[in-house]
N, C-alpha and C positions, 0 to 999 in steps of 0.2 A: 666863756659859756654863752650859749644862744638859746632862744626860745623856738620851739617847733611844735607842730601839731602831732599829738599822739596818733599813731596809725591805727589804733584800736578804737578809742572813744572820741578822737578828733578834738580834745581839749588841749590847750597850750601847756607845755611842760618843758623843763630845762633839758638840753641835750646831754648833760652830765648827771641827771637824776638817775639813781639806781632803778627806780620804778615810777610809773605814772601814779600820782597821788589820787587820781580819779577812778581808774579801773584796775590798777595794780600790775599792769603788764610791764615787763622789764624794758628799760630804755637804754641805759649806757651799755655799749658794746652789743646791743641786740637790734640795732636799726641800720638801715642803709637807704641810699637815695637812688631812685630810678634814673638811669643814664639818658632816658629819652625825654621824660616830662618833668623830672626833678621831684617826683612825689616821694614822701617819706614812707618806707615800708619796713615791716619786720624782717629780721635777718633770714628767717626760715621761709619767707614767702617765695613761691615759685613764679609768680607773675605780678605785675603792677596792677593794683585795683583801679587805677585811674585810666591808663592807656592800654592795658592788656599785654604789655611787653613781657615775653617769657625771659626769666633770668637763667643764665647758663651757670651751672655750679661745677667748678673744676677744683678737684682736691679739697672739697668741702669749703671752698671760698666763694662768696657771692660775687656776681659780676657787678653789683652796685657798690659804690664807694661808701664805707662806713662814715656816718656823720661825726664830725669832730668840731670843736670850737674853731680850729684853724680854717676849716672849710667854710663855715657859716660867716666867720668874721674876718675873712681874708681882706687885707687893705687893698690888694690889687683889684679883685673882683668880688666885692662884698655880696654875699647871698647867692653867688653863682657857683655850682659844683664844678670841680675839676673833672677832666676826662678820666673815666675809670681805667685802671691798668691791670693787666694780668700779672700773675706772679713772675713771669719772665720779663715784664716791663713793656709789653706791646699793648696797643689799644685794642679793646674788645670791639669786634665789628658790630655795626648797627643791626638791630633785628630786622628780618625781612618784612616787607609791607604785607598788610593783610590781604587775603584772597577770598574772604568770606563773601564780600559783595559781588565779586566776579562769579563765584559759584552760584550765588542766588540768581543772578541775571542769566547765567547759562541754563539753570533749571527752568526758569520762567520761559526762555525761548524754546526749550525742548517741549514744554507743556503746550505752548501756543502752536507749535508745529504739529504736534499730535492731534490737537483739537481741529486744526485746519484740515489735516488729512482725513479725520473722521467725518467732518462736515462735508468734504468733497465726496467721500465715499457714499455717504447717505444721500447726497443730492443725485449722484449717478444712479443709485438704486431707485430713487423716486422717478427719475427720467425713464429708466428701463421699464418700470411698472406702468407708467403713463403711456409709453409707446406700445406696450403689449395690449393694454386696454383699448387704445385707439384702434389698433389693428383688428381686435375682436369686434368692436362696434362697427367698423367699416365693413367687415365681412358679413355681419348681420344685416346690413342694408341691402345686400344682394337679394334677399327674400322679402324685402319690405316694399310695400306699395303706398305707404302713407307719407305725404309730404311733411307732416309734423315730425316724423322721425329724422328726416334729413335736416330739417331746421334745427332740431335739438343737437344733432352732431356738429353742425357748423357753429352753434353757440358754445359748445363745450370745447371744440378744437378749431378755433378760428385760423390758426397758423398751420394746420395740417397740410401734408403733401397731397392729400386726397381732396382738399377743399374745393378745387375747381371742378373735379369730376362730380362730387356730391352736389354742388350747386347746379350743375348742368342737369343732372338727373332729377333734382327737385323741381326745377323749372319745367321739365318735360312732364312730370307727374301733375304739376299744377295746371298746365295747359290741357292735359288729358281729362283732369277732373272738371275743368270748366266746360269742355266740349261734351262730356257725358251729361252734365247738368242741362246743357242746351238740348241734347238729344232727348232727354227725359221729358222736358217741357214740350217738345214737338210731338212725342208719342201721346202725351196727355191732351194737348190742345188742338193739334192739327187734324183736321178731318180727312185730308187727302191721303189716301193709301199710298199713292205713288210717291208723294213727298216724303212720307215716313220711310218708305223703302230706300229711297235715294239717300236720306240722312243716315240710315243704318249702314248702307254700303260705304258711304264716305268715311264714317267713323272706323269701320273695321279695316279699311285700307290704310288709314292714317295711323292707327294704333294696333298693329297685328299681334302684339303681345299683351294687350290690355287685360286687366282682371275682369272687365265688364263684357268680354266677348261672348261668354256663355249666355248672359241675359240678352245681348243683342241678337244672338242666333235664335233664341226663343221667340223674340219679337218678329224677326224676319220670317221664321217658319210659319208663324200664325198668320201674318199678312199674305204670304204667298198661297197658303191653303185657302184663305178667303177668296183670293183672286180665282183660284181653280174652281171653287164652289160656284162663284158667280158666273163663270163662263160655262161650266158643266159640259165641256167637250173633251173628246179623247186627247186632243192636242194639249189642252190645258192640264189635264190630269197626268199625261205622260211627261210634260215639262216639270211638274211638281215631283214626280217619281225620279226624274233624272238629276235632281239637285245634288251638289257635291257631298252633302251630308244627309243622312237619313232623318227626316223630320218626324215629329210626333204623330203626324196624320198619315204616315206612309201606308199602313195597312188599310185604312179607310179609302185612300185614293186608289190603291191596288184593287180592292174589291169593287169599288165603283167602276173602275175602268173595265174590269172583266164583265160586269153586268151590262155596260154599254155595248161592249163588243159582242156579247151573247145576243142582245136584242137586235143589233145590226145584222148579225148572221141569220137570225130568224126572219128578219125582214127581207133579206136578200133571197132566202130560200122561198119565201112566200111569193116574192115578185117573179122568181124564176118559174115557179109552178104556174102562176097566172099567165106568164108569157107562153109556156108550153101549151097550156089549155087553149089559148087563143089561136095558136098555130094550127092545132088539130081541127078546131072548128072551121077555120078558114079553108083548109084542104077539103073538107067535106062539102 
């Protein structure tokens, strides 16, 4: 007789006791030992509660060896169970190793790969959106004449493929803005009409597509009309009328020129009549 732990309540009980005095579960002839870890189990248990080994039941016989006094008190190997035998006498093969951990690791790797693929797809989507927005903003600069807009584009897209072109155009606009401010000061402070006309001419030649050309043309037209008024000659008025663009004072200059030509014609007629009269008088 040997003492062992009841597989139900874990109290010590004799291996030959009919039942456990603590919980009443049958002991003698109703227990077996796990061939892997040696745990005492009930005869009808399908798996070891300690290591999880599944018991193979063949012809209603448990794969675990029933506990007997001879097993527990064997003089050769006290307390060590013998290898379980099948009814045919051959040893029962060991249970296959667990695969739960491998399955868990495989699932984790699959989840990580899916997350990585989703992250890469989202990053690609953001890149596409950024490139489309950059292209739209760059196209909008074609109609923009404010250096601030170009500066904002460079701050937002410093690594853009268009950065060099945008910077070049921004520098050109800044230079144009500076020259226009200088021209404005000349128009306000300089009393020389010729100097102002020369400054306007230089600006229009340097910036033929400037947004300020219309205002520069107004200034130039006004100054050239004043020159024509000061000279008050047919040549000056004709020069104003022959300008490449029709000025605001075109009709005034045209009417004035006709009046001058009419007076000149009358004067010539009068001189001609006087000459004829003198000729007649001389003959008499």
